[in-house]
C-alpha positions in Angstrom: 93.1 -36.9 -4.3 92.0 -39.7 -2.1 88.7 -41.3 -3.0 87.4 -40.9 0.6 87.9 -37.1 0.7 85.1 -34.9 -0.7 85.2 -31.1 -1.0 82.2 -28.7 -1.5 81.4 -25.1 -0.9 79.7 -24.6 2.5 76.5 -22.6 1.9 75.9 -19.4 3.8 78.1 -17.1 5.8 80.2 -18.2 8.7 81.5 -16.2 11.7 84.9 -17.2 13.3 85.4 -16.3 16.9 87.8 -17.1 19.7 88.2 -15.8 23.3 85.3 -13.3 22.7 86.9 -11.8 19.6 85.6 -12.0 16.0 88.5 -13.3 13.9 86.6 -13.1 10.6 83.5 -13.7 8.6 83.3 -15.7 5.3 80.8 -16.8 2.7 83.7 -18.7 0.9 84.1 -21.6 3.3 85.0 -25.1 2.0 83.7 -28.2 3.7 86.0 -31.2 3.6 84.5 -34.6 4.4 87.0 -37.4 5.0 85.6 -40.9 5.4 83.6 -41.2 8.6 85.1 -38.2 10.3 83.0 -35.1 11.1 83.2 -32.4 8.3 85.9 -29.8 8.7 85.4 -26.2 7.5 88.3 -24.4 5.8 88.1 -20.6 5.9 90.1 -18.4 3.4 92.9 -16.5 5.0 91.7 -13.4 3.1 88.5 -13.5 5.2 90.4 -13.7 8.6 92.2 -11.1 10.7 95.6 -12.8 10.1 97.4 -10.3 12.3 96.1 -12.4 15.3 97.6 -15.6 13.9 101.2 -16.6 14.4 102.6 -19.7 12.6 104.2 -22.2 15.0 106.8 -24.8 14.6 104.3 -27.6 14.9 103.6 -29.7 11.9 101.9 -33.0 11.1 101.6 -35.2 8.0 98.4 -36.7 6.6 99.0 -39.3 3.8 95.8 -38.0 2.1 96.1 -34.2 2.5 99.9 -33.6 2.9 101.8 -31.6 5.5 99.9 -29.3 7.9 101.2 -26.1 9.5 99.8 -24.8 12.7 98.9 -21.3 14.0 98.5 -19.8 17.5 95.9 -17.1 17.9 97.0 -14.1 19.9 94.0 -13.2 22.0 93.6 -10.5 24.6 93.3 -13.2 27.3 96.5 -14.8 26.1 97.7 -17.1 23.3 95.5 -20.0 22.1 98.2 -22.4 21.1 98.0 -24.3 17.8 94.3 -23.5 17.4 94.3 -23.6 13.6 96.0 -25.6 10.9 96.6 -25.2 7.2 97.7 -27.3 4.3 100.1 -24.9 2.5 100.7 -27.3 -0.3 98.0 -30.0 -0.2 98.2 -33.2 -2.2 97.0 -33.1 -5.8 93.2 -32.7 -6.1 92.9 -30.7 -2.8 94.6 -27.5 -4.1 91.4 -25.5 -3.3 92.1 -25.8 0.5 95.5 -24.1 0.1 95.3 -20.6 1.6 92.6 -21.7 4.0 92.7 -22.3 7.8 90.7 -25.0 9.7 90.1 -24.8 13.5 89.9 -27.0 16.5 86.3 -26.9 17.8 87.4 -26.7 21.4 89.5 -23.5 20.8 87.6 -21.6 18.0 83.9 -21.3 17.2 83.0 -21.4 13.5 79.3 -21.0 13.1 76.8 -20.3 10.3 75.3 -16.8 10.8 
């Protein structure tokens, strides 16, 4: 694992919403801090309504975290393209974020309840 990435459990319970719909609620969120970037919250898929998520063809590579896959949310108002990402097989030391999704703040609201 890169020395500039820190993982910790995020305290409390979080609500995940998009386009007026609740996509999930979790008290098992992981906070990832990478260098000077804002923290990113990773939510377990088991705590999300994954029926609303479709994996897309988009992918990116991070030299510190590995290859990211992206998901579009199927909302009543229409699809929210590539709103979430996941590291299916993260680099060694970051295995705890596998099976979790992170979200773009301008597309999905993740807030402590």
